[in-house]
N, C-alpha and C positions, 0 to 999 in steps of 0.2 A: 587064389584072384585070377579072374583071367583077363589080364592086359591084352586091351588093339591097338596099331600104330593108326592113325591116322596116316593119307598119303596126299600131300598134296599132289597140285592138278600135273598131268601128265603136259598144259599143255603152259609152263609159266608163264611166257610171254601172249599169249592173245589176247589181240583187242576186242576180242565181237564179231571182224570182220570176219563173213569168207573166204575163203583161201582160191589165192587168185589164174590157181590150174580149174577151179570150182564154178567161180561165175563165171570162169569163158568159156567152158562148155554149157552151164548152165543161160547164157545167151543163145548161142549159139543154137542150141537145140530149141528157143521159141520162138525160130529166123528157122528152123528148119527139125521137121523129129525126127527127122532121120536119122539128123546128129546124137542119137540117144546112147550109142556105144560110145563115146564123145566122154558123157556123162558118167557111166558107168568106170569107165578107166579115171576121171579124177574122181571120182569114187575111193577106190582103192588107198589115195595113200590120203583123203581127206578128213579133219574134223567134223563131223556134226556134233550139234545142239542136242539134244533129249530134253522135250522140259519135262520138267519131276513137276505137278502141284499139295495142296493139301487135302488130304480127302479126313473126317470123321471120322475117327475111330470108335471107339467104348465108348460110350456115355452114362455115366454112375449116378445116381435120382438118390434122395433123400429120403425120410419117414414123408414129408410132404411133397411127393411127388415129382419137383421142383431138379433143374442138372445142378449136380454139389461140384464132377469132376469130368471134363470132356478128355481123351486125347487124336490128337491126328498123326493122321500116317503122308507118309508121302508116295507118290505115286507116279508114274510114266503114264502116256498118253495115249488111248485105245481113240480110234475114231470108225464109227460102223458103217458102212458105204448103204447105198438105196439099197445093193444086193444079201447086203446081211456080215460083208468078207468085213472084215477088219483090220486096224492098218494101224502101224505106230507111230504115229507123229517123231519128226529129226526134224531142223532148221541149219541152213546153212550158213546162221549169221546171227547176233542178236536182233537184227531191225529185223530180220525177216519172224525171227520169234512172234517179236514186242507186238510185229504186225496182226497174228493172230493169240497172241492174249500179252498183254505188258505185265500179266502176277506171274506169267510160266516163268518158274526157273530151269537155267537154263547150265546142263550137266553135256561136260565136254567129254568127247570118249572119241574111239577112230571109229570110222565107218564100223567094219565086221564089229564092233561091240554093238553097235541101232542095231544092222542087218539080226548080230545073233539075238538080242533083246529080243527082237522082232517075232521070230525064227521061235522061240521059247514060250511066246507067249502068246502062241498060236494063231499070230497073224494071218493073214496073206499075203499083207504088202510092211513095203518100208518107202511109209509117205512121206515127200519131203518141201519143206517150205510148203506148205497146205493154202495160206491167203495168196503167196505169191512172192514176188509179181511172177516168179515159173512156178507152179505145180510137177514135181517128177514121182512115181511110186513105181517102187521096184519091187519088182514082184516072180514068184515062179523060177523058175531055173539061174536066174539071175538073183536075186537076194539069198536065197541058195548058197549061190558060190561066195558070194558079199565076204556070208556068213563065215565060212569054213578060210576064210582069208586071203582066197585067191584072186589075183587079178586080173582086169583084160588087159590084154596085149597082141595089139597089132603087127603085123609077119605081113609085109604089102600089103595086096590085099585085104590077106586075112585076120578074121579076129577070134580070137580066143582068148577059156581064163588060164592060165597058170600058179602053178602054189611058189610062192614068195614063204623064204625061212623067218623064222622069228626072230 
């Protein structure tokens, strides 16, 4: 017999609110898109909520052709943009998730896990707070760096990705 252990949330005291550091960075970015590096820096230590939604799985039909048994699976959400590229959705808070879809079930994960999931799914971006009030797309080298567990650091007027020990 295989025994599986369920782990509790790594965020047992999570209220569903955005982290203060991330909320401040998002507000600054809304006023000035040049503050994007501040959002990346805040994401390095942030918890994000990745929504999972129920997706109809297999449907077994009876001899009369009517559905008898249905299964459903839980899946993360990929959004396809007008240019055909996909983005994995993530949210800074339960409020921003509910603004997108009140039926989405939040799974709290570190930003690195969300970014890594986006990369593994072949998504071009991690799209944070798609329904606002501040929408941010993390893509390219920034997405790869977050997925690798790097954090953006500022030294004087220079920025760089640095490895953080586990």
